[in-house]
N, C-alpha and C positions, 0 to 999 in steps of 0.2 A: 504493499500499499504505500500511500504518500501522505506526509503531513507538511503543511504549509503555515508561514506565517509573514504577514505583510506588515510593512511599516513605513514611516516615512510621510504619512499624512500631516498636515497643518493649515495654518491660516496664511495665505499670501495675498497680494494685491494683483490686480490684473494686470497682466504682462509679465509677471515674474514666473520664475521656473521651480519646479519641484521635483526631486526624485524619489520613486516609490521603490521600494526592495520587496522580494517575496524569496524568503529562504526557504528551501525544500530540504527534505528527508526521506529516508524510506527506499526501498530497494527499486521501486520503480521509476523514481523521480528523474534520473538521467534519460530515462528512454521515453520521458512524457513530452506533449504539448503543454505549454503553460500559457494561459490565458489571462488576460487581465479584463475585467468587468467593473462596471459601476452603476450604481443606483442613486439617482437624485430623488429628492423629496416628492413624492407623488407621482413618481414616473416608475416604469418598468425598467428591469435590469437589462443593461446594455454591454454587449461584449464590443470592446474597443480595440484590443490588439492581442496578438498571440504569438509565440515563438517556438518553434521546435528545437528542444534543448539540445538535441545530438547534433544537427545540422545547421541550426542557425536560421533557417527559413521563418521569414517574419510576415505578419499581416497587420494591417491597421483598417479601423473603420474609417469612412468618408469624413465622420465628425472630427477625428484627431490626426489624420493623415497630414503630414508636413509639419506638424507641432509636437508630436510626441514619437518618442524613439524606444523601442524595448531591443534589451540585450541580454546577454547570459554570461555569467563567470563560472567555469567548471571548478575552480578551486575553491570558491566560497559557497558553492550550490545555490546560487543565487540568481535570480532573474530581475532586472531593473526595468522601470519604466521612467524614462526622462521626458518630463513635461514642461514644454516651453511655451511661451505665449499663453498664458493661462487667461482663461475668459470666466466671467462669473457663471455662465452656464456650464462650466465644468465642476462646479461644486457638488460634491457627490461623496458616498460612501465608495471607496475603492476596494475590489477584493480580486485575489488571485486564485485561480483553478488550475488543476493538472487533469489532463486527459492522457491515461496511459497508452502506450504503444497499442495499435490495433492493425486491422486490415484497412482501416479507413485512415488515409494520410492525415497527419498531424495539422492542426488549425484548418480543417475544413470547415467552411461557412455553412451553417445550417440555414433552412427556409426562413426562420425568423431572425436571422441576422446575429445569431450566437455562434460558439463554435461547438463541434462536434465532441461528445465523449467527456465532457467535464464531469469527473467523477468525485474528485477530491476538492474541497474548498478551505481556504484559510479565512479568518476573521477579518473583517474590513477594517480600513483605515479611513479616516474622514479628511477629505481634502476641502476646504473652504476657499474661495476666491472672491476676494471684495472688489467692489467697483471703485 
């Protein structure tokens, strides 16, 4: 299985940057696709980025493409989400999740805009962007 711990949230002003971390452990972590999701107050959860830990393939939703960058660190067993040019509408609780390796390619986008196979979830970290 996989255990995940997200951190790095906080309060920033519009235009500033913030880096989230998702530290993973467990036998399946290095073979997983790691997704970043967010849920704003009163809104449904949204998949915003994903990275295949083994090969670095990355995907971004249109809402964050060009502003957010996902990366991974083997030694630290951590996936990062570098967020730049933050906007008030980025305010949300951010979660990381893991999809263990399967016959479906990692970071496959589902019909509802999520990422396939996210079976393990970490606790969220709150990002607040003030205007």
